[in-house]
Steps between C-alpha positions, in 0.01 A plus 500: 500500500305223668629239255862602558452483877344157472786387275760615754315328784464182292874503426585541868255222589650269239854568626382430854329173397813389315706566812713767333396762754381457855315798649606395850868555415451850361686765703186699575666692784794612285494870406660415166228246419222737605638787289559295189170316538304824540677650198434199279133480602449872439671468163273210400183687600610823328606320183172314475296816569689718252495239223129566442578865422801459279388196302787326326724803478866427546671830438828638633380611849372150572814340361732708718279443805521125445878534464513672840282224644716226347832648614364570849347155539800308366736706715284474811381139477778318313832677474515734797781700339383850590233433760451648843278417795460760771397773549162333478317833518665596169390173342142547627510854358572334165186289538301815578645684198423207271145472637443876464626493143278204415191669644586823321535318167165324538335832585673664200328260261163592645564875492696486172793687661831446325676701771378264773579198283864608469530606864359163603765324289777708662373405846491135396854524360619656825320251723540160337879460513516660846233263632691204357827638636684510168755769420535365144122533454515859621778577250297349214194699614697824491696429181227341288169521685468874538614590146283219360190625682527873431278486192254234615150566368158358568377247248257649255304192390206704369724711276688197368180321404387796283800472268 
């Protein structure tokens, strides 16, 4: 987790040194920027923290979650086809749902609770596209994310190594 955080900070520093980004021109007072920035930072921290529990697994629940992330991010940041801004309280509720789901998933790995693992994923699927303000992301979360996460299981590395 520390290495990923350092890598992200190094990338931002390099972009700043090259003059590609200028922190003084960032719209820090914009609600949209604050929401999306908080969501992206929370996603990075959760992803780094959970990666130590799941190892290199790339099964269906992760694939559909990344599809929701991709559709939401492309819609929100690049295309703006099905995006919305206010009500900001709804968007912040998405950040809270995503954060709650991420915390629940990390706790599920420690307690070995499949039920909490799945519930955490559902909260993440509900929160991420809402926080990013993407209707298309919400549709993908409902159509593919929920069915793809219904049978998510905890990794069983000890059982696999015995075979």
